[in-house]
C-alpha positions in Angstrom: 80.4 -181.8 90.8 81.5 -182.2 94.5 79.4 -180.3 96.9 82.4 -178.7 98.5 83.5 -177.0 95.3 84.2 -173.3 95.9 81.5 -171.2 94.3 84.0 -168.5 93.2 86.0 -171.1 91.2 82.9 -172.1 89.2 82.0 -168.5 88.5 85.5 -167.6 87.4 85.7 -170.6 85.0 82.3 -169.6 83.5 83.6 -166.1 83.1 86.7 -167.3 81.2 84.3 -169.1 78.8 82.3 -165.9 78.1 79.4 -166.9 80.3 78.0 -164.5 82.9 76.5 -165.9 86.2 74.1 -163.8 88.2 73.4 -166.2 91.1 74.9 -169.4 92.2 74.3 -171.7 95.2 74.4 -175.4 96.1 71.2 -177.3 96.5 70.3 -179.0 99.8 68.2 -182.1 100.6 64.8 -181.1 102.1 64.7 -184.2 104.4 68.3 -184.2 105.7 69.4 -180.6 105.1 72.7 -181.8 103.7 74.3 -180.2 100.7 74.0 -182.2 97.5 76.4 -182.3 94.5 73.9 -180.2 92.6 74.2 -176.5 91.9 71.6 -174.0 90.8 72.8 -171.2 88.5 70.9 -168.1 87.3 72.1 -166.7 84.0 70.9 -163.6 82.1 69.3 -164.2 78.7 71.8 -163.8 76.0 73.1 -165.6 72.9 76.5 -166.3 74.6 74.9 -167.9 77.6 73.0 -170.4 75.4 76.3 -172.2 74.9 76.3 -173.3 78.5 74.3 -176.4 77.6 77.1 -177.5 75.2 79.7 -177.6 77.9 80.8 -180.9 79.4 83.9 -180.0 81.5 84.4 -177.3 84.2 87.1 -176.9 86.8 88.9 -180.0 85.3 85.8 -182.1 86.0 83.1 -183.6 83.9 79.6 -182.3 84.6 76.1 -182.1 83.0 74.2 -178.9 82.5 70.4 -179.2 82.5 67.6 -176.6 82.6 65.6 -176.3 85.7 62.5 -178.5 85.5 59.5 -176.4 86.2 56.9 -177.8 88.6 53.8 -179.1 86.9 50.4 -178.1 88.1 49.1 -175.0 89.9 51.0 -173.2 92.7 50.5 -174.8 96.1 51.1 -173.2 99.4 53.7 -174.8 101.7 51.8 -173.5 104.8 48.2 -174.6 104.4 48.6 -176.9 101.3 46.0 -174.9 99.4 46.3 -174.0 95.7 46.7 -170.8 93.7 48.6 -168.8 96.3 52.0 -168.7 98.0 53.0 -169.3 101.6 54.7 -165.9 101.8 51.3 -164.2 102.1 49.2 -167.0 103.5 47.4 -166.3 106.8 45.5 -169.6 107.1 46.1 -172.2 109.8 49.1 -174.4 109.0 48.6 -178.0 107.8 51.4 -180.6 107.4 52.1 -181.8 103.9 52.9 -185.3 105.3 50.5 -186.1 108.0 47.7 -183.5 107.4 47.7 -182.3 111.0 47.5 -178.6 112.0 51.2 -177.8 112.3 54.0 -176.8 110.0 55.7 -179.4 107.9 59.1 -178.6 109.5 57.6 -179.5 113.0 56.3 -182.9 111.9 57.5 -185.9 113.8 56.0 -188.5 111.4 58.4 -191.4 110.6 59.0 -192.8 107.2 57.3 -196.0 108.2 54.0 -194.2 109.0 51.6 -193.8 106.1 51.1 -190.3 104.8 47.7 -188.6 105.0 46.5 -185.9 102.7 44.8 -182.9 104.4 42.9 -182.1 101.2 41.2 -185.4 100.3 42.1 -187.5 103.3 43.9 -190.0 101.1 47.1 -192.0 101.9 49.5 -189.8 100.1 51.2 -186.4 100.8 49.2 -183.2 100.1 51.5 -182.3 97.3 50.9 -185.5 95.4 50.2 -184.6 91.7 47.6 -187.4 91.5 45.5 -186.0 94.4 41.8 -185.9 93.3 41.6 -182.4 94.9 44.3 -181.1 92.7 42.8 -178.8 90.0 44.7 -180.7 87.3 42.6 -183.8 88.1 39.2 -182.1 88.3 36.8 -182.9 85.5 36.4 -180.0 83.1 33.2 -177.9 83.6 30.4 -178.5 81.1 30.3 -176.1 78.2 28.1 -173.1 78.6 25.0 -173.0 76.5 23.1 -169.8 75.9 19.6 -171.1 76.7 16.6 -168.8 76.8 13.6 -170.6 78.4 10.5 -170.5 76.3 7.5 -169.0 78.0 4.5 -170.4 76.2 4.3 -170.9 72.5 5.7 -168.3 70.1 3.2 -166.2 68.2 3.6 -164.2 65.0 1.3 -161.5 63.9 1.1 -160.9 60.1 -0.3 -157.6 59.0 -1.0 -156.5 55.5 -1.6 -153.0 54.3 -3.7 -152.0 51.2 -3.8 -148.6 49.6 -6.9 -147.4 47.8 -8.7 -150.8 48.0 -11.5 -151.0 50.5 -13.1 -154.4 49.6 -10.3 -156.8 50.5 -10.1 -159.9 52.8 -7.2 -162.0 54.1 -7.2 -165.8 54.2 -4.7 -167.9 56.1 -3.0 -170.8 54.2 -2.1 -173.5 56.7 -0.6 -175.9 54.0 3.0 -174.8 54.4 5.2 -175.8 57.3 7.0 -172.7 58.6 7.3 -170.6 61.7 4.2 -168.7 60.7 1.3 -169.3 58.3 1.3 -167.3 55.0 -1.6 -164.9 54.3 -3.5 -164.7 51.0 -5.2 -161.4 50.2 -8.5 -161.7 48.2 -9.7 -158.6 46.3 -13.3 -158.5 45.2 -13.8 -157.5 41.5 -17.5 -156.8 41.9 -17.1 -154.0 44.4 -19.2 -150.9 43.8 -16.5 -148.6 45.3 -14.2 -147.3 42.5 -10.5 -147.6 42.9 -9.0 -144.3 43.9 -5.9 -143.6 41.7 -3.3 -140.9 42.4 -4.7 -140.2 45.9 -3.1 -139.8 49.3 -4.8 -140.8 52.5 -4.5 -138.4 55.5 -5.4 -140.1 58.7 -6.3 -138.5 62.0 -4.6 -141.1 64.3 -6.0 -139.6 67.5 -9.5 -140.1 66.2 -8.6 -143.6 64.9 -7.3 -144.5 68.4 -10.6 -143.3 70.0 -12.7 -145.3 67.5 -10.6 -148.5 68.1 -10.8 -148.1 71.8 -14.6 -147.7 71.8 -15.3 -150.4 69.2 -13.0 -153.2 70.4 -13.7 -153.7 74.1 -10.8 -156.0 75.3 -10.3 -159.6 74.4 -13.4 -161.5 73.1 -14.4 -164.9 74.6 -12.8 -167.7 72.7 -14.1 -171.3 73.1 -13.4 -173.0 69.8 -11.9 -172.4 66.3 -15.1 -170.8 65.0 -14.9 -168.1 67.7 -11.3 -167.4 66.6 -12.3 -166.9 63.0 -15.3 -164.7 63.9 -13.1 -162.6 66.3 -10.6 -162.0 63.4 -13.4 -160.9 61.1 -14.8 -158.5 63.6 -11.3 -157.2 64.3 -10.6 -156.5 60.6 -14.1 -154.9 60.2 -13.5 -152.6 63.1 -10.1 -151.5 61.8 -11.5 -150.8 58.3 -14.4 -148.9 59.7 -12.2 -146.8 62.0 -9.6 -146.0 59.3 -12.4 -144.9 56.9 -14.1 -142.7 59.5 -10.8 -141.1 60.6 -9.3 -140.5 57.2 -9.8 -138.3 54.2 -8.4 -138.6 50.6 -6.4 -136.0 48.8 -6.0 -136.1 45.1 -2.5 -136.0 43.7 -2.3 -134.2 40.4 0.8 -135.3 38.5 1.3 -134.4 34.9 3.4 -137.4 34.0 2.6 -137.1 30.4 4.4 -133.8 30.2 7.7 -135.2 31.4 9.9 -136.0 28.4 11.0 -139.6 27.8 14.7 -138.7 28.2 14.1 -137.1 31.6 12.2 -140.2 32.7 15.1 -142.4 31.8 17.4 -140.1 33.9 15.0 -140.4 36.8 15.1 -144.2 36.5 18.9 -144.2 36.3 19.1 -141.9 39.3 16.8 -144.2 41.4 18.9 -147.2 40.4 22.1 -145.5 41.5 20.6 -144.3 44.7 19.7 -147.9 45.7 23.2 -149.0 44.8 24.8 -146.3 46.9 22.6 -147.2 49.9 24.0 -150.7 49.7 27.7 -149.9 49.0 28.1 -146.3 50.3 30.7 -145.8 47.5 31.4 -142.1 47.2 31.6 -141.9 43.4 28.1 -143.3 43.1 26.8 -140.7 45.5 28.5 -138.0 43.3 26.8 -139.4 40.2 23.4 -139.4 41.9 23.8 -135.7 42.8 24.9 -134.9 39.3 21.8 -136.6 37.8 19.6 -134.9 40.4 20.8 -131.5 39.2 20.4 -132.4 35.6 16.8 -133.7 36.2 15.8 -130.5 38.1 17.1 -128.4 35.2 15.2 -130.5 32.7 12.0 -130.3 34.6 12.3 -126.6 35.0 12.9 -126.3 31.3 9.9 -128.5 30.4 7.6 -126.5 32.7 8.6 -123.2 31.0 7.6 -124.6 27.6 4.2 -125.9 28.6 
């Protein structure tokens, strides 16, 4: 439309068509400052205003309505030509977008015949050129972050086996399998003179055990070859067995299992099964059934004791 078209005539024609206009002004040429036959309109978001793109005639003239093309790339300051901020709050020294010298762009006297100079990369193009290598759009993406924990030495795994009521027992390492640690094979002697202690409970004095270990294992042994490692392991196991035997005492546990009826044993077995299932699922009805069986079992045991 002609640049001298009265703004109020355009606003009135839009109003007659059911379209509301908030702001309206003619666009000017940045180089010459002259008014162009282009007009920028700001419309509120509504269903009626969407019909503005279907119009082809206004004020008895043909026209084309197009949405404003957004600028691609990050925000760039008109004052210092830096990125990611506006010139409204910029306090840096000014730089010309055309010649790259320390003055405002409006004060530049560079002619069109003179080659442009970018103040960001010193290339022969304006500072707002989208293909500038210093533009964040053209920077290579950073390498992906990898969670890396440096390894300090070789990893070590300590395998410990516990035996109850068996004194004559040794452990052998099996290096035949390929895994993160070597499996351990326990060997129990069948010719031991020490009888197996059934239905017993070991009560250990751990303070005494710590004192025995501290006095019997004086620091790290000297290791020069593989035989020294095996001998150090045997000595370590021997000291542990000796210390636990000297600092512990056995207490016999008297359980009259034979006096528990078979039906009660089955209830105990079912209760233990349901308890494990509840620990995995946390399902309330299972917990209620466990409590119910517990009460029944206690009543059965009390009854069986009274009849003994």
